[in-house]
Phi, psi and omega in degrees: 000322181294338181247034176066034179060032182280114176292328180298316179291327177295317178296320178299317179299318182293310188284344176262004181281159176296321182298319183293329184268005183285152178271161175286343180277134184227148184293333182215081183294326180297314179294325180294319180296325179288319183283329184218071186298332182265358178069022184284340182275351176056042175288339176219154181289131177285116184300136176218152176280150175301141172293165183303313182293321178297322181297313179296314181296322181295319178295320177295320180295316181294321181285350180084012184262345188296131174262109186274013182303145182258144173074184179099176182290162178293156181240168184239094178289163176290139173233174179311126188296324179296321177289321183296326186263001180292149181292138176234137183248130179231120178053049178066013177237169180268121178284152178295153180295149177290131177231132182286164174299142187288334186255140180301324181296337175273316181296333185260026171289166176301149184299337176306328185263009179284136176291135182248128175252128182298325183270002182213081176285154175289118184303322182294317180287324182295320183291339177259032167071031170293132185299147175293139183286350182280335188233152173290147183229111178280324180213135183281151168282157175223088184263161173234105186228159185301320180303337177295323178296313180296323181296317182283324182277321187251349185294146181297318184297311182294323179291323177293322178293322179295321179293319178295322177295319178300317178296321178297318180297320180294327180284326186271339184229162188254334185220162191305317182297320178295323180294320178295316179298317180293323178298317178296321179297314184288314188275316187253350177071027179209174177276146175282141175283166179299321180293320179294322179295317180296315180295321180295318179298317179296316181297314182295322179297317178296318181292325178297316177298320179295316182291330176295326180276343183234078179296152182265133178267135179299145177242120182280144176286144181290143178264345178202168177223137181280130179244152175217150182208141180265125180300131184296323184266325186261336184078004180282147179268125178250131179236145177203161178262124177265118180290143176253088189295329180296314180287335182284331186205124171092357181280129178254106184286159172289171176300132184246158182302327181281357176274349185233169180274176182298328179296319180291321179295322177294318177296324177296322177297322176295318178298323178297323176299317179295322177297333181269000182280150178298330181296332176273321189278341184242141177270130176244000000 
């Protein structure tokens, strides 16, 4: 009221306050829990997990791929290919298959600019409680379920970001110890301890030997997808091939495992471990 009902000034007051800038770490957490069991006094920051969109954007930022451009039309990031190519029906007809934007600089925009289809949510974002587009959402759920583990460890998006981060580390640093130190700085925002560095070097060495014995075979992108539909009146099955024009011409893929050597793939596996750590996934 004192500032003419200005929400901008209210937001400025909040984000520049001491309470807003406090860490989740406190000198005496036991005493704090007794004095303020419900956390209403905000003596420490309440730890929270990154939202689905924040998680994707953070991985892109760390890997050096994020395009921070503002505004413009929506873009189509890559999603799980099995989900993207599944049949979708709109008004008793078959909707075209989901195809990502052809250029990485478009696919790697902030999630805010991603086109949303009600009938085809991004599986990675959905499993981390991105609200359904059908309903208004006043407050998000924050669940912890097993599919989240599989999404982060086995998902194409997280593995591609880890591979891109590994390539970034190789470009910015010259030797393994420096790469580990830089990875901790980028992903976790802190220095690696001597024990963490030693374990990381041992882990990467084992993975490098494994990747040398298990070369990766290239996987071609599909140029079409087979569709089938049962006639409503006749019951006959109709099949046809739907061309995927984006993959057929002009699509620029992200860095793939078969594009790099075993050393880079091993470093990417280490980066993936950091992406799965609570220190990355939770705000303190």
